[in-house]
C-alpha positions in Angstrom: 7.6 92.0 0.5 5.8 89.3 -0.3 7.7 86.5 -2.6 4.8 84.8 -3.5 5.1 81.8 -1.2 2.0 80.9 0.4 2.8 78.1 3.2 -1.4 76.8 2.8 -0.9 75.7 -0.8 2.8 74.3 -0.4 0.9 72.0 1.9 -1.5 71.0 0.6 1.0 70.4 -2.8 2.9 68.4 -0.4 0.1 66.3 1.0 -1.5 65.6 -2.1 2.1 64.2 -3.1 2.4 62.2 -0.3 -1.1 61.2 -0.7 -0.5 60.1 -4.3 2.7 58.0 -3.6 1.1 56.4 -1.0 -2.2 55.7 -3.4 0.6 54.6 -6.1 2.5 52.2 -3.6 -0.7 50.8 -2.3 -1.8 50.3 -5.8 1.7 48.2 -7.1 1.4 46.5 -3.7 -1.9 45.0 -4.4 -1.1 44.6 -7.8 1.9 42.8 -6.9 0.0 40.6 -3.9 -3.2 40.0 -6.5 0.2 38.4 -9.3 1.6 36.7 -6.6 -1.6 34.7 -5.7 -2.4 34.2 -9.8 1.3 32.8 -10.0 0.6 30.7 -7.0 -2.6 29.3 -8.4 -1.1 28.7 -12.0 1.9 26.9 -10.1 -0.1 24.4 -8.3 -2.6 24.0 -11.0 0.9 23.1 -13.3 1.5 20.8 -10.5 -1.5 19.0 -10.5 -1.6 18.2 -13.9 1.9 17.3 -13.8 0.7 14.6 -11.0 -2.0 13.6 -13.0 0.0 13.4 -16.3 2.5 11.2 -13.9 -0.2 9.1 -12.8 -1.9 8.2 -16.3 1.7 7.4 -17.6 2.2 4.9 -15.2 -1.2 3.2 -15.7 -0.6 3.3 -19.0 2.2 1.1 -18.7 3.0 -2.0 -19.7 5.8 -3.7 -18.8 7.2 -5.1 -22.0 9.7 -7.9 -20.6 6.2 -9.0 -18.8 4.2 -8.8 -22.4 7.1 -10.6 -23.9 7.8 -13.3 -21.4 3.6 -13.7 -20.9 3.8 -14.8 -24.3 6.6 -16.8 -25.0 4.6 -18.5 -22.5 1.9 -19.2 -23.6 3.4 -20.2 -27.0 5.0 -22.7 -25.5 1.5 -23.7 -23.9 0.1 -24.1 -27.0 2.2 -27.5 -27.5 1.6 -28.9 -23.5 -1.6 -28.1 -22.5 -4.3 -25.5 -25.2 -7.0 -25.5 -22.4 -3.7 -23.8 -20.2 -3.0 -21.8 -23.2 -6.3 -20.6 -24.1 -6.9 -19.8 -20.2 -3.7 -17.7 -20.1 -4.9 -15.8 -23.3 -7.7 -14.8 -21.8 -6.2 -13.5 -18.7 -3.7 -11.4 -20.6 -6.5 -10.1 -22.7 -8.3 -9.0 -19.5 -5.0 -7.2 -18.1 -5.3 -5.3 -21.2 -9.1 -4.8 -21.0 -8.5 -3.1 -17.3 -5.7 -1.2 -18.3 -7.1 0.6 -21.4 -10.8 1.1 -19.9 -11.1 0.7 -15.9 -8.2 2.9 -15.4 -9.4 5.4 -17.2 -10.9 6.8 -14.4 -9.0 8.3 -11.1 -10.5 5.5 -8.8 -11.4 1.8 -9.4 -13.3 -0.7 -7.6 -10.9 -2.3 -5.2 -12.4 -5.9 -6.1 -11.9 -4.9 -9.7 -7.9 -4.3 -8.7 -7.7 -7.4 -7.0 -8.9 -9.2 -10.0 -6.3 -7.4 -12.2 -3.7 -8.6 -9.4 -4.8 -12.4 -9.5 -4.9 -12.2 -13.3 -1.1 -10.9 -13.4 0.1 -13.4 -10.9 -2.0 -16.1 -13.0 0.3 -15.1 -15.7 3.7 -14.9 -13.9 3.2 -18.1 -12.5 3.4 -20.0 -16.1 6.7 -19.4 -15.2 7.5 -20.6 -12.0 8.7 -24.0 -11.8 7.9 -24.4 -8.5 4.0 -23.8 -7.6 4.7 -23.6 -4.5 6.9 -20.0 -4.9 4.8 -17.6 -4.4 1.8 -17.3 -1.4 -1.0 -15.0 -2.3 -3.3 -14.2 0.9 -6.4 -11.8 0.9 -8.0 -11.0 4.1 -10.9 -9.0 4.5 -14.0 -7.4 2.4 -13.1 -5.1 -0.8 -16.7 -4.8 -1.4 -17.4 -0.9 -1.5 -13.6 0.2 -1.3 -12.2 2.2 -4.3 -8.5 3.1 -5.0 -6.3 4.7 -7.6 -6.3 2.0 -10.5 -2.6 0.2 -10.6 -1.7 0.9 -7.5 -0.2 -2.1 -6.1 1.0 -3.6 -9.6 4.6 -2.6 -9.7 5.3 -3.9 -6.2 4.4 -7.0 -7.1 6.3 -6.6 -10.7 9.2 -6.0 -8.7 8.6 -8.7 -6.2 8.8 -11.2 -9.0 11.6 -9.0 -11.2 14.1 -9.1 -8.6 13.4 -12.8 -7.2 16.3 -14.5 -7.8 15.4 -18.5 -7.1 11.9 -19.4 -7.8 12.9 -23.4 -6.7 12.3 -22.2 -3.3 8.9 -22.4 -1.1 7.6 -18.7 -0.3 9.9 -17.2 -2.3 7.4 -14.5 -2.8 4.2 -13.6 -0.3 1.5 -11.6 -1.0 -0.5 -10.2 1.5 -3.7 -7.9 1.1 -5.2 -7.3 3.9 -8.2 -4.7 4.1 
C-alpha cells in the first residue's frame, strides 16, 4: 500500500518553508532596523537644523524698541551735543554691522562680543538720567576665546528693560569674569 507519502520530501519541504520564513522575518527585521536608524538620523538632523535656525533668528534680532529709543535719544542729542550724537550714531552703526556681518559665523572672538556689549550699553546709557545707575566690569583676558554670538545681549536687554528706578545707584550691575 503506497499512499505516495514520502517522509523525507515532507521534512525537506517543512525545513525549506521554515528556513524561508526565518529568512523573511530576518530580512524584515533588518529592513525595519535600518529604517528606524535612518528615521532617527533624519530626526536628529532636523533638530540640528531647527536649532541652527533658531540661533540664526536670535542673532538677527534687533529689538525695535531699543532701535526707536536710540534713534529718539540721538535726535535729542543732535540739538544738545552734536559730537555725542555723532559718536552715538557710530556706535549704533557698529552694532548693526556686528549683527549683519560678524554674527553670521557660529563662533566669534569674545573681544568682539564684548565690544558689541559696550556699544549697546553706551547707547542704553543715553536714556539714563543717573550715570551711576549702571556698573560694568570686565575682569580677565579675553584674547583667543570664541563664543556663540549675541549670547549675553538678551540678559543685558532684560536688565535695562525691567529696571524700574533709574535714579538709584548700581541699578544694573554687569560683570564679565573671564
